[in-house]
C-alpha positions, 0 to 999 in steps of 0.5 A: 189425905187424912181429911186435910183439904187445904195445901197449907194445912197439909204443909204445916202438918208435915212440918210438925211431924218432921220437927218432932222426928228431928227432935227425937233424932237430935236427942238420940244423937246427943244422949250420951254426950258428956256435958261436963262434970256436975258437983 
């Protein structure tokens, strides 16, 4: 699978991809939430 021979490396690779997707989803959800007025 993608040249990954060790299970632990594959797990970390999947965790990294899922973390990046989680950040994108979180950013999309929070994009237009007002954080208060800034002066």
